[in-house]
N, C-alpha and C positions, 0 to 999 in steps of 0.2 A: 503493500500500499504506500502511496506517495504521502507526502507531509499534509497536503491539504485533506486528503481523504481521512487520515487519523484525526486531525484537528475537528473535522466535520462530526466523526464519529463520537468523540470526546464530548462536544457540545450537544449531540443529540441525547447521550446517556445522561448528561447533566441536567438537560431540560426535562425529560421525562422523570427523573428521581426527584427533582427540586420544585417543579410547576405545581403538584397538588398542594404543596404546603402554601404556596402563595394564594391559591384558589380558596382553601379552607379559611386561611387568614382574612380574606377580602369579604367572605360571607358572614364573618362574625359568629363562627359555630360556638357551642358551650365549651366549658373547660373539659368535660368528659370526652367529647368527640375529638378535642385537640389532643387529649392524652392519648387516646386510642390510635390517632394518627402518628403520634411521635413513636409509640410502640412498634408500629408498622414499619416506619423508617429506620428504627433501630434494628429490626429483624432483616431489613433489606441491606443495611450496612453490614451486618454480621456476615450474611451470604457473601457480599462483594469481597468483604476481608479474607473469608476463607478461601474464596476462589482465587484471589490474587495470591494468597499464601502459597496454595497448590501450584498455581502456574509459574510463580518465582522458583519454587522448589525444582519443578520439572525442567525448566530453563537451566537453572544451575547445573543440576545433575547432567544434563545432555551436553552442555558446554565442558564439564569435567571429564565425561567419557570420550567426547571427540579429541579433546587435548591430550588425553593419556593414549588414544590410538595412535594420533599424530606423532606423539613423542616416541612412542613405541617403535614406530615405522622407521623413525630416523635414527634411533639408537637402540637397537633390538637388545644390546647386553644390559640395559638398564630396566628392562621389562618388569622384573619381580619389584624393584624398588618403587617404580612408577605406579604399579598396581596397589602396593601398600599406601602409598600417598593418596592416590585415588579414592580408595574406601575411607580413609580418614576425612578427606575433604567432603565426600559424599554424606557421611554421617553428620558432619558438621551443617551441611545444607538441610538435611532432614530435620536436625535439631531445630534450626531456625523456623522451618516450616510448622513443626509442632508447637513451637512456642507461639506463632502467630495463631495457630488454631485454638490453642488455650486462652488466649487474650480476647479472641473473638467470642469464645463460649462465656467467658466471665463477662464481658460486655452485655452479652444477651440476658444474663441472670442477675446481674447487679444494677 
């Protein structure tokens, strides 16, 4: 995707997620309806957060694997050491993804 298309998609997603809040505020709904609406936005935010965390982990592990394969092809004698380093880096990336998941679940319930 080119730069313009990415910006257009970003603004479309932002408009779809934020526009209902302005509509409810303009109508002057009661506090109970506004609370229910904020709860819905919180759930949407948690879903987006978990999704971004998973996407980031997938991209990170993909880049780690690609770099390890490339390095092993260049220096085959270093393959065992590179594999060990790859598994350590992949574990760190997964740890960050799980941390993001826990934060999103805490945000959902607190």
